[in-house]
C-alpha positions in Angstrom: 17.5 43.8 1.1 19.6 41.3 -0.7 21.0 38.0 0.8 18.8 38.3 4.0 19.7 34.8 5.3 23.5 35.3 4.8 23.4 38.8 6.4 21.4 37.7 9.4 23.7 34.5 9.9 26.6 36.8 9.8 25.0 39.3 12.4 25.5 41.9 9.7 22.1 43.5 9.8 22.2 47.2 9.5 18.7 48.6 8.9 17.3 47.4 12.2 19.8 49.8 14.0 18.6 52.8 11.9 15.0 53.0 13.0 15.2 56.1 15.2 17.0 58.4 13.0 15.9 62.1 13.1 14.1 63.6 10.2 15.8 66.0 7.9 13.9 69.0 7.1 13.7 70.9 3.7 15.4 74.2 3.6 17.4 73.7 6.6 20.7 72.5 4.8 23.2 73.6 7.5 21.2 72.0 10.4 20.6 68.8 8.3 24.4 68.6 7.4 25.1 69.0 11.2 22.7 66.3 12.0 24.2 64.0 9.4 27.7 64.6 10.7 26.6 63.6 14.4 24.9 60.4 13.1 27.8 59.3 11.0 30.3 60.0 13.9 28.0 58.0 16.2 27.4 55.0 13.9 31.1 54.9 12.9 32.3 54.2 16.6 33.8 50.8 16.7 31.3 49.6 19.4 28.2 50.8 17.6 26.1 48.1 16.2 26.0 49.5 12.7 29.8 49.5 12.6 30.1 46.0 14.0 27.5 44.9 11.4 29.5 46.4 8.5 32.6 44.7 9.6 30.7 41.3 9.9 29.9 41.7 6.1 33.4 40.9 5.2 32.7 37.4 6.4 29.9 36.9 3.8 31.3 35.2 0.8 28.8 36.8 -1.8 29.7 40.4 -0.5 33.4 39.6 -0.7 32.8 38.5 -4.4 30.9 41.6 -5.3 33.5 43.8 -3.6 36.2 42.1 -5.4 37.9 40.8 -2.3 37.8 37.2 -3.5 
């Protein structure tokens, strides 16, 4: 991961909240798609730690520069 100190200081760590994701299985496309949709909906909730971390990334100057926001 890039910028680990800045990300930790901004409380923008994402990966630590993704440890318990279910496995996707080969040749089960429909089931995998449904699983992905459920996970996406869950982590997109404004109170979910991943969603909060993604919002916090806007406070990291280097990321703002990379995204063309500065």
